[in-house]
C-alpha positions in Angstrom: 196.6 65.1 -28.9 198.2 63.3 -26.5 197.0 59.7 -25.1 196.9 60.6 -21.6 193.8 59.2 -20.1 192.6 61.1 -17.2 189.5 60.7 -14.8 188.1 64.2 -16.4 188.3 65.7 -20.1 192.0 66.5 -20.9 190.5 69.5 -22.6 189.3 71.0 -19.3 192.7 71.3 -17.8 193.7 74.9 -18.0 196.7 75.9 -20.2 199.0 78.0 -18.1 200.9 80.4 -20.2 204.1 81.9 -19.0 206.0 84.7 -20.9 209.5 84.9 -20.4 212.0 88.2 -20.4 214.9 85.9 -21.7 215.2 82.7 -23.8 214.0 79.6 -22.7 216.8 76.8 -22.6 215.8 73.5 -20.6 219.7 72.8 -21.4 220.6 75.1 -18.9 219.0 72.8 -16.3 220.4 69.8 -17.1 223.8 69.6 -15.8 224.7 66.2 -13.8 224.2 62.6 -14.5 220.5 62.5 -13.9 218.2 60.3 -12.1 216.2 57.3 -12.3 212.6 57.3 -10.2 210.0 54.8 -9.9 206.7 56.3 -8.5 203.1 57.1 -9.2 201.5 59.4 -11.6 199.2 61.9 -9.2 198.3 64.6 -11.3 199.4 66.4 -14.7 199.3 70.0 -16.0 199.6 71.8 -19.4 201.8 74.7 -19.8 202.6 77.3 -22.7 206.3 79.0 -22.7 206.6 81.8 -24.8 210.5 83.8 -24.5 211.6 86.9 -25.4 212.8 85.6 -28.9 209.2 84.6 -29.5 209.8 80.8 -29.2 206.8 78.8 -28.2 206.8 75.1 -26.3 204.3 73.3 -25.2 204.8 70.8 -22.0 202.8 68.7 -19.9 204.3 68.5 -16.2 204.0 65.4 -14.8 203.6 65.2 -10.9 205.0 61.9 -9.6 204.9 60.3 -5.9 208.6 58.6 -6.0 209.1 55.3 -4.4 212.5 54.0 -5.9 215.0 56.7 -6.7 218.7 56.4 -7.9 221.4 58.5 -9.6 221.8 57.5 -13.2 225.4 55.7 -13.6 227.5 55.7 -16.6 230.5 53.6 -17.5 234.2 55.6 -18.6 232.8 55.2 -22.3 229.8 57.1 -21.6 227.6 54.1 -21.7 224.7 54.1 -19.0 225.1 51.0 -16.6 222.7 49.9 -13.9 222.9 51.8 -10.6 224.3 50.3 -7.4 220.4 49.7 -5.8 222.3 48.9 -2.1 225.2 49.8 -0.3 225.5 45.9 0.6 225.0 42.5 -1.2 224.9 38.8 0.2 227.7 36.5 -0.7 227.3 32.7 -0.5 229.9 31.0 1.9 228.0 27.6 2.6 227.4 24.5 0.3 224.4 24.9 -1.7 223.9 28.4 -0.2 223.3 27.3 3.1 224.8 30.4 4.5 225.7 33.7 3.2 227.5 37.0 4.6 226.8 40.2 3.9 229.7 42.7 2.2 230.2 46.5 1.0 229.0 46.6 -2.6 230.5 50.2 -2.9 228.8 53.6 -2.8 225.1 53.3 -3.2 223.4 55.7 -5.8 220.3 55.7 -3.8 218.6 58.9 -3.2 216.0 60.4 -0.7 213.0 62.2 -1.7 214.2 65.2 -0.2 217.7 64.8 -2.0 215.7 64.4 -5.3 213.8 67.9 -4.5 217.0 69.4 -4.2 218.6 68.0 -7.3 215.6 68.6 -9.8 213.7 71.6 -8.4 215.0 74.4 -10.2 214.2 78.1 -8.4 213.7 79.7 -12.1 211.0 76.8 -12.8 209.4 76.4 -9.4 207.2 79.7 -9.9 205.1 77.3 -12.8 204.7 74.6 -11.1 204.9 75.1 -7.0 201.3 76.2 -6.7 200.1 72.9 -8.7 202.2 70.2 -7.0 200.3 67.9 -4.8 201.9 66.9 -1.6 204.9 64.4 -1.7 205.4 64.5 -5.4 207.8 66.1 -7.8 207.3 67.9 -10.9 208.8 66.5 -14.0 208.6 68.2 -17.5 207.9 66.8 -20.6 207.2 68.3 -24.4 203.6 67.7 -25.7 204.9 65.9 -28.6 207.1 63.3 -26.4 203.9 62.3 -25.1 202.1 61.1 -28.0 203.0 57.6 -27.9 202.0 57.2 -23.9 198.8 55.8 -22.8 198.8 56.9 -19.0 196.1 56.9 -16.1 196.3 58.9 -12.9 197.6 56.2 -10.4 199.8 54.4 -12.9 203.2 53.3 -12.0 205.8 54.9 -14.1 209.4 55.0 -14.4 211.4 57.9 -15.7 214.8 59.3 -16.2 215.9 62.8 -16.3 218.2 64.8 -18.4 220.7 66.0 -16.1 220.0 67.0 -12.7 217.1 68.7 -13.4 213.1 68.3 -14.1 213.2 67.7 -17.9 212.5 63.7 -19.1 214.6 62.0 -21.1 212.5 58.8 -21.1 209.0 57.8 -19.7 207.8 54.3 -19.4 204.6 52.7 -17.8 205.0 50.1 -15.1 202.8 47.1 -14.3 203.5 44.5 -12.0 207.1 46.2 -11.8 207.4 45.4 -15.5 208.0 48.3 -18.2 205.5 47.8 -20.8 205.1 51.3 -22.6 207.9 53.4 -23.0 208.4 56.9 -24.3 212.2 57.9 -25.3 213.9 61.7 -26.2 215.7 61.0 -29.3 214.3 58.5 -31.2 210.3 58.6 -30.0 210.2 54.9 -30.4 208.7 52.5 -27.8 210.9 49.8 -27.0 214.3 51.5 -27.5 217.1 51.4 -25.4 217.4 54.0 -22.2 221.3 53.8 -22.9 221.3 55.7 -26.2 220.9 58.8 -25.0 223.9 60.6 -23.0 222.8 64.1 -22.5 225.4 67.1 -22.5 226.4 68.7 -19.0 225.6 72.3 -18.6 225.4 74.7 -15.8 222.0 75.6 -14.4 220.6 79.0 -15.2 217.4 80.8 -15.5 214.9 83.8 -15.7 212.1 85.2 -14.1 208.8 84.6 -15.5 205.3 86.2 -15.9 202.5 83.3 -15.1 199.0 83.7 -16.2 196.2 81.0 -16.7 194.1 80.7 -19.4 190.9 78.7 -20.0 189.1 77.5 -22.7 190.2 80.9 -25.1 192.6 81.4 -27.7 195.5 79.5 -25.9 193.7 76.4 -25.6 192.7 76.4 -29.0 196.5 76.7 -30.2 197.2 73.9 -27.6 194.9 71.7 -29.5 195.9 72.6 -33.2 
């Protein structure tokens, strides 16, 4: 079971089951560079996905109130580099830094919350989460197995990166006083690994309609807790 510490028992969260008429393929929603977001964890939900081929996957959806939002940036060799956090920078012009001027720093990677939603909210996935999403938050998906190394509370500060311009997470880290203290990473699943290790393939966005139903403490919950 994941070590996400919430105000109530995790088992009280209903498992929301979705049965798809087609294949479940998160990679279809991962085209583009992806985004880097720092914000607050407001809520979580649990989901069980079963597709037409009887493939079953389990996810947490994390509802994040975003603060800082930027596009991810990569060099020509595909290695991730720091985003351009602003459009200007200060350049010292005087003796012992007594004066400075402001000059252009290139195109900013900064995004607004509205731009973030346009990038990561996929019409095919919204029926699963839209009614659950608190105001001023954005829903991000992470497989249950990838949450096992995390220790989070509601209200915690987090830093995340998405796999392309979609809601599926490539990495998630806990922030304390602006410093990353605990991380969970797609690929190696190890705390402390580099965020530059995984460059995700770009694919076009596709999807299928879903059938949604909510389960309480019945058979679906038992399967979740296996």
